[in-house]
C-alpha positions in Angstrom: -187.5 69.8 -140.4 -188.9 67.2 -138.6 -189.8 65.6 -142.2 -186.0 65.2 -143.4 -185.4 62.7 -140.4 -188.4 60.6 -141.4 -187.4 60.7 -145.0 -183.9 59.4 -143.7 -185.2 56.8 -141.8 -187.4 55.2 -144.4 -184.5 54.7 -146.7 -181.7 51.9 -147.0 -178.0 51.8 -145.8 -177.0 51.8 -149.7 -179.3 54.7 -150.1 -178.1 56.9 -147.1 -174.5 56.0 -148.5 -175.7 57.4 -152.3 -177.4 60.2 -150.7 -174.5 60.9 -148.6 -171.7 60.6 -151.6 -173.9 63.0 -153.7 -174.2 65.6 -150.7 -171.0 65.8 -150.4 -170.0 66.2 -153.4 -172.9 69.3 -154.2 -171.6 70.5 -150.7 -168.1 70.4 -152.5 -169.1 72.1 -155.8 -170.9 74.9 -153.4 -167.4 75.5 -151.0 -166.2 75.8 -154.5 -168.1 77.7 -155.9 -168.1 80.2 -153.1 -164.6 80.9 -153.1 -164.5 81.6 -156.5 -167.1 84.2 -156.4 -169.2 84.6 -153.4 -173.0 82.9 -153.7 -175.9 84.8 -153.4 -176.7 82.8 -150.2 -174.3 81.6 -148.4 -177.2 79.3 -146.1 -176.4 76.9 -148.3 -173.7 75.8 -147.5 -174.7 75.7 -143.9 -177.9 74.0 -144.8 -175.6 71.0 -146.8 -173.7 70.7 -144.4 -176.3 69.8 -141.9 -177.6 67.1 -144.5 -174.5 65.4 -144.6 -174.7 65.6 -140.6 -178.0 64.2 -140.4 -177.4 60.5 -143.1 -174.3 60.4 -141.3 -176.1 60.5 -137.4 -178.7 58.3 -139.3 -175.8 55.7 -140.5 -174.1 56.0 -137.3 -177.2 54.9 -135.3 -178.1 52.2 -137.3 -174.6 51.0 -136.9 -174.7 51.1 -133.0 -178.7 49.9 -133.3 -176.9 46.8 -135.3 -174.0 46.6 -132.9 -175.9 46.1 -129.7 -178.2 43.5 -131.1 -175.4 41.0 -131.5 
């Protein structure tokens, strides 16, 4: 788990935004696929949701750091 956090810290804000778009679209596709016919591993939904949350957390943390520096 710690590895994922360090990977996100190395990315720029633009890269994080792109990654967020990709993760959200793949989560949406997974949700639709799960609705139509149940996917084999529903844990995939949980992990995608958590990945989106990690990215959003990192973006928010950087936003707060930038506002406190000003």
